[in-house]
C-alpha positions as CSV (number, residue, x, y, z in Angstrom):
1,X,47.3,114.6,160.3
2,X,46.4,112.4,163.6
3,X,49.3,114.2,165.5
4,X,47.6,117.9,164.5
5,X,43.9,116.6,165.2
6,X,45.1,115.6,168.7
7,X,46.7,118.5,169.6
8,X,43.8,121.0,168.2
9,X,40.9,118.9,170.2
10,X,43.2,118.4,173.5
11,X,43.6,122.7,172.9
12,X,40.3,123.8,172.5
13,X,36.4,123.9,174.9
14,X,33.5,123.7,173.9
15,X,31.9,122.7,170.5
16,X,34.9,122.2,167.7
17,X,34.9,122.1,164.1
18,X,38.2,122.0,162.3
19,X,38.3,121.5,158.9
20,X,41.0,119.2,158.4
21,X,41.3,117.7,154.2
22,X,39.2,119.4,151.3
23,X,37.0,117.4,149.5
24,X,37.6,118.8,145.9
25,X,36.6,122.2,145.5
26,X,35.0,122.5,148.6
27,X,35.1,121.3,151.9
28,X,32.7,119.9,154.7
29,X,31.8,121.9,157.7
30,X,30.2,121.1,159.8
31,X,27.3,123.8,161.5
32,X,25.1,122.5,164.4
33,X,21.8,123.7,163.2
34,X,19.3,122.8,166.5
35,X,19.4,120.2,169.0
36,X,16.1,118.0,170.6
37,X,15.5,116.9,173.6
38,X,16.1,118.8,177.3
39,X,20.5,118.9,178.3
40,X,21.0,117.4,181.8
41,X,24.0,116.7,183.6
42,X,24.9,113.1,182.8
43,X,24.9,111.8,186.4
44,X,28.7,109.4,186.6
45,X,28.4,105.7,185.3
46,X,25.2,105.9,185.0
47,X,23.3,106.7,181.5
48,X,20.0,109.1,181.7
49,X,16.6,107.4,180.5
50,X,16.3,109.2,177.6
51,X,19.5,109.5,175.9
52,X,19.5,108.4,172.4
53,X,20.4,105.1,172.1
54,X,19.9,104.9,168.1
55,X,19.1,107.1,165.8
56,X,18.2,107.3,161.9
57,X,16.4,109.3,159.5
58,X,13.5,109.2,157.9
59,X,13.0,107.8,153.8
60,X,12.5,111.3,153.7
61,X,14.7,113.0,155.5
62,X,11.6,114.8,157.4
63,X,11.7,113.4,160.6
64,X,14.4,111.4,163.3
65,X,13.4,107.9,164.6
66,X,15.6,107.4,167.9
67,X,15.6,104.7,170.6
68,X,15.6,105.8,173.3
69,X,17.8,104.3,177.3
70,X,14.5,104.2,179.3
71,X,13.1,101.4,175.7
72,X,11.3,104.0,174.8
73,X,11.1,105.3,170.5
74,X,10.2,108.7,169.7
75,X,10.2,110.7,166.1
76,X,11.1,113.9,166.3
77,X,10.5,116.4,163.4
78,X,12.9,118.6,161.6
79,X,11.1,121.0,160.9
80,X,7.9,121.3,163.6
81,X,10.3,119.8,166.3
82,X,7.6,118.3,167.5
83,X,7.5,114.7,169.6
84,X,5.8,111.8,169.2
85,X,6.0,109.1,170.6
86,X,5.9,105.7,168.5
87,X,6.1,102.3,171.5
88,X,8.2,101.0,173.5
89,X,11.3,98.2,173.1
90,X,13.5,95.5,174.6
91,X,17.3,95.5,173.1
92,X,15.9,95.2,169.3
93,X,15.8,98.8,167.0
94,X,16.5,98.1,163.8
95,X,14.8,100.8,160.5
96,X,13.7,100.2,157.0
97,X,13.9,103.5,154.8
98,X,13.1,102.1,151.7
99,X,9.6,100.3,152.9
100,X,9.3,102.9,156.6
101,X,9.7,100.1,158.4
102,X,10.6,99.8,162.2
103,X,11.7,95.9,164.1
104,X,11.1,96.4,167.7
105,X,11.0,93.5,170.4
106,X,7.7,94.3,172.9
107,X,7.4,93.5,176.5
108,X,5.8,90.3,175.0
109,X,8.3,89.5,173.5
110,X,6.8,90.0,169.6
111,X,9.6,90.6,167.6
112,X,7.5,93.3,165.9
113,X,7.3,95.2,162.6
114,X,5.5,98.7,162.7
115,X,4.6,100.8,159.3
116,X,5.5,103.8,159.9
117,X,2.9,104.7,157.6
118,X,0.1,103.5,158.5
119,X,1.0,102.6,162.0
120,X,0.2,98.3,161.1
121,X,2.0,96.4,163.3
122,X,2.9,92.7,162.1
123,X,4.4,90.5,164.7
124,X,6.7,87.7,163.0
125,X,8.4,85.7,165.7
126,X,8.9,85.8,169.3
127,X,11.4,85.4,172.0
128,X,14.1,86.8,174.0
129,X,16.4,88.0,171.3
130,X,19.0,90.2,172.3
131,X,20.1,91.1,168.6
132,X,18.7,92.0,165.3
133,X,19.0,93.6,162.4
134,X,16.6,95.0,159.4
135,X,17.8,95.2,156.1
136,X,17.6,98.7,154.4
137,X,15.3,97.4,151.7
138,X,12.9,96.3,153.8
139,X,12.6,91.8,153.1
140,X,15.0,90.0,155.3
141,X,15.7,90.2,159.1
142,X,18.7,89.0,161.1
143,X,18.3,87.6,165.1
144,X,19.8,86.1,168.0
145,X,19.2,85.7,171.3
146,X,23.0,86.4,172.0
147,X,24.1,82.3,172.1
148,X,25.4,80.5,168.8
149,X,22.7,80.7,166.4
150,X,21.7,83.2,164.4
151,X,18.0,83.1,162.6
152,X,17.4,85.0,158.9
153,X,13.7,85.3,158.3
154,X,11.9,86.5,155.4
155,X,9.7,90.0,155.8
156,X,6.8,89.5,153.1
157,X,6.5,85.8,153.6
158,X,6.7,86.0,158.0
159,X,8.5,82.9,157.8
160,X,11.8,81.6,159.0
161,X,14.2,81.2,156.0
162,X,17.6,79.9,157.6
163,X,19.3,79.5,161.0
164,X,23.2,79.6,161.1
165,X,25.7,78.4,163.4
166,X,28.9,80.8,165.3
167,X,31.7,79.9,166.3
168,X,31.0,82.0,169.5
169,X,28.6,83.6,171.5
170,X,26.3,86.7,168.9
171,X,27.3,89.1,172.0
172,X,29.0,92.0,170.2
173,X,26.4,93.1,167.6
174,X,24.7,91.0,164.5
175,X,23.9,93.3,161.2
176,X,22.4,92.4,157.7
177,X,23.7,94.1,154.6
178,X,21.8,96.9,153.0
179,X,20.0,93.9,150.5
180,X,19.7,91.6,152.9
181,X,22.6,89.2,151.1
182,X,25.3,89.2,153.6
183,X,25.0,88.5,157.7
184,X,27.5,89.6,160.0
185,X,28.2,88.8,163.7
186,X,30.1,90.4,166.1
187,X,31.3,87.1,168.4
188,X,32.9,88.2,171.7
189,X,35.1,85.3,173.9
190,X,36.9,86.1,177.4
191,X,39.5,83.9,178.6
192,X,42.4,83.7,181.3
193,X,45.6,84.6,180.4
194,X,44.4,85.4,176.6
195,X,41.6,88.6,177.5
196,X,39.1,90.0,175.4
197,X,39.1,89.0,171.8
198,X,36.4,89.7,169.0
199,X,35.8,87.6,166.0
200,X,34.1,88.9,162.9
201,X,31.3,86.2,160.8
202,X,30.0,87.0,157.6
203,X,27.8,84.6,155.4
204,X,26.6,84.5,152.0
205,X,23.0,83.8,152.8
206,X,21.7,84.0,148.9
207,X,25.3,81.8,147.9
208,X,24.3,79.1,151.5
209,X,28.1,79.3,151.7
210,X,29.7,78.7,155.1
211,X,31.1,81.6,157.2
212,X,34.1,84.0,156.3
213,X,35.6,84.6,159.4
214,X,37.4,87.8,160.4
215,X,40.4,87.8,163.5
216,X,40.5,90.6,165.0
217,X,42.9,90.0,167.1
218,X,43.0,91.6,170.8
219,X,40.8,93.7,170.5
220,X,38.3,94.6,174.7
221,X,35.3,95.7,172.9
222,X,33.1,96.2,170.2
223,X,29.4,97.4,170.1
224,X,28.4,97.0,166.5
225,X,29.1,96.1,163.2
226,X,28.1,98.1,160.3
227,X,28.2,97.1,156.6
228,X,28.9,99.7,154.5
229,X,25.7,100.2,151.5
230,X,26.9,98.0,149.3
231,X,28.7,95.4,151.7
232,X,32.3,95.7,150.2
233,X,33.3,96.8,153.5
234,X,32.6,96.2,157.3
235,X,33.3,98.7,160.4
236,X,33.5,97.5,163.6
237,X,33.8,99.7,166.9
238,X,37.2,98.7,168.8
239,X,38.7,99.2,172.1
240,X,42.6,98.2,172.6
241,X,44.6,98.6,175.2
242,X,41.7,100.9,177.7
243,X,41.7,102.9,174.1
244,X,39.1,103.3,171.7
245,X,38.9,103.3,168.0
246,X,37.6,101.9,164.7
247,X,38.6,98.7,162.1
248,X,37.4,99.0,158.4
249,X,37.7,95.9,156.4
250,X,37.5,94.9,152.3
251,X,34.7,92.4,152.5
252,X,36.4,89.9,150.4
253,X,39.9,90.5,150.9
254,X,39.7,90.7,154.6
255,X,42.1,94.1,153.0
256,X,42.4,97.0,156.3
257,X,41.5,99.6,155.4
258,X,41.1,101.8,157.9
259,X,42.7,100.8,162.0
260,X,42.2,104.0,164.5
261,X,43.8,103.7,167.6
262,X,44.7,105.5,170.5
263,X,41.7,107.7,171.2
264,X,41.5,109.7,174.7
265,X,38.4,107.7,175.3
266,X,37.5,104.5,177.0
267,X,34.5,103.4,174.3
268,X,33.9,105.0,171.1
269,X,29.7,104.0,171.0
270,X,29.1,105.8,168.0
271,X,29.9,104.0,164.5
272,X,28.4,104.9,161.2
273,X,29.0,105.1,157.5
274,X,28.2,107.7,155.6
275,X,25.7,107.5,152.8
276,X,27.7,105.4,150.0
277,X,30.1,104.1,152.5
278,X,32.6,106.6,150.7
279,X,32.9,108.4,154.7
280,X,32.5,106.5,157.9
281,X,32.4,108.1,161.3
282,X,32.3,107.2,164.9
283,X,31.3,109.0,167.9
284,X,33.4,108.5,171.7
285,X,32.7,108.8,175.4
286,X,34.8,111.9,175.7
287,X,32.5,113.8,173.2
288,X,35.2,113.8,170.0
289,X,33.0,113.0,166.6
290,X,35.3,112.4,163.1
291,X,34.3,111.8,159.9
292,X,37.1,109.9,157.5
293,X,37.4,109.4,153.9
294,X,38.0,105.8,153.7
295,X,39.7,106.1,150.1
296,X,42.3,108.4,151.4
297,X,42.3,107.3,155.0
298,X,42.1,110.1,156.2
299,X,40.5,112.9,158.4
300,X,38.2,114.9,156.3
301,X,36.5,116.6,159.6
302,X,36.7,116.4,163.4
303,X,34.6,117.9,166.5
304,X,34.0,118.0,169.7
305,X,31.2,119.1,172.0
306,X,30.8,119.0,175.6
307,X,29.4,115.3,176.5
308,X,29.7,111.9,175.6
309,X,28.3,110.6,172.1
310,X,26.2,107.4,172.3
311,X,24.2,107.5,168.9
312,X,25.2,108.7,165.1
313,X,23.5,109.4,161.6
314,X,23.3,110.4,158.0
315,X,20.3,112.1,156.3
316,X,20.1,109.9,153.3
317,X,20.9,113.4,151.1
318,X,23.7,113.9,153.2
319,X,21.7,117.5,154.7
320,X,22.4,117.0,157.6
321,X,24.4,114.6,161.3
322,X,22.1,113.6,164.0
323,X,24.6,113.2,166.7
324,X,22.9,111.1,170.3
325,X,25.0,112.9,173.2
326,X,25.4,111.2,176.9
327,X,22.8,114.5,178.2
328,X,19.8,113.4,176.8
329,X,20.0,115.8,173.5
330,X,20.5,115.2,169.9
331,X,22.3,118.0,168.2
332,X,21.4,118.6,164.1
333,X,24.2,119.6,162.4
334,X,24.4,120.9,158.6
335,X,27.1,119.9,156.7
336,X,27.9,122.4,154.0
337,X,29.0,120.3,151.2
338,X,27.9,117.8,148.2
339,X,28.0,115.2,151.1
């Protein structure tokens, strides 16, 4: 199947939607519906200011919220197509659909929570945090300055709950599970003669136990780490010997569930679980997007777009997929299925 996909992607140009396998009695067939933004030619190795580095759907799926390369955070209405500027952020961007709550870091280094229903802003703490994650239920925040420490904050009480010490520096991603019960850090190292390596540490916050360690082996680059909605799985984008891919593990047993390597691109920048965690999606620098069924370890569909993919998100009802591209647009794909 992988050989078939690669051949299909190589011989086709422009937009491609390949129906790879059936989902029960139906199929998942993506259809490009429309896009936000103005398409521009990517300037070589530099990222355009309006590239959507992160994109999420609002709690009611009527809007998408994006963090741009220039730090601006904007909201697009899927019905009216209108754009609204929300704020600007340095590094941090996370969203809680349960509370319609946004986490950002202002120019003043105030780590701020913004209630999008009321526009009310609450300063949680202050500092040069490079990594941050907000639990989907909106109750907990994980923060790191890129050193060997992680802070866990309780949102309602606006208090520091605990500090965690990591094995290596937190440079490759930080995630807190949907219920706030677990925290995962992707920690990167480089040593002469050994090259780049990434370790994943996972803590059970409620149990107050020592971290579990997942040694990923030689993975040159990891952009981010992700929990499945039920926290039973962990996923990272990977790069081994200049080839992009993804890794998915069972969190408790550390059993590898998916190891997809040797994509044509150097980086796979966008990775996300779809909905209940049945699927995992990735998008890479060459414009390839793959949706895989985790249990079957099989591709559901593959697309190729005309430029690199920077960000991905699925609507909560499973109807739409948002794809942020290197050309400064965000495409909205309709999924013809019961995803």
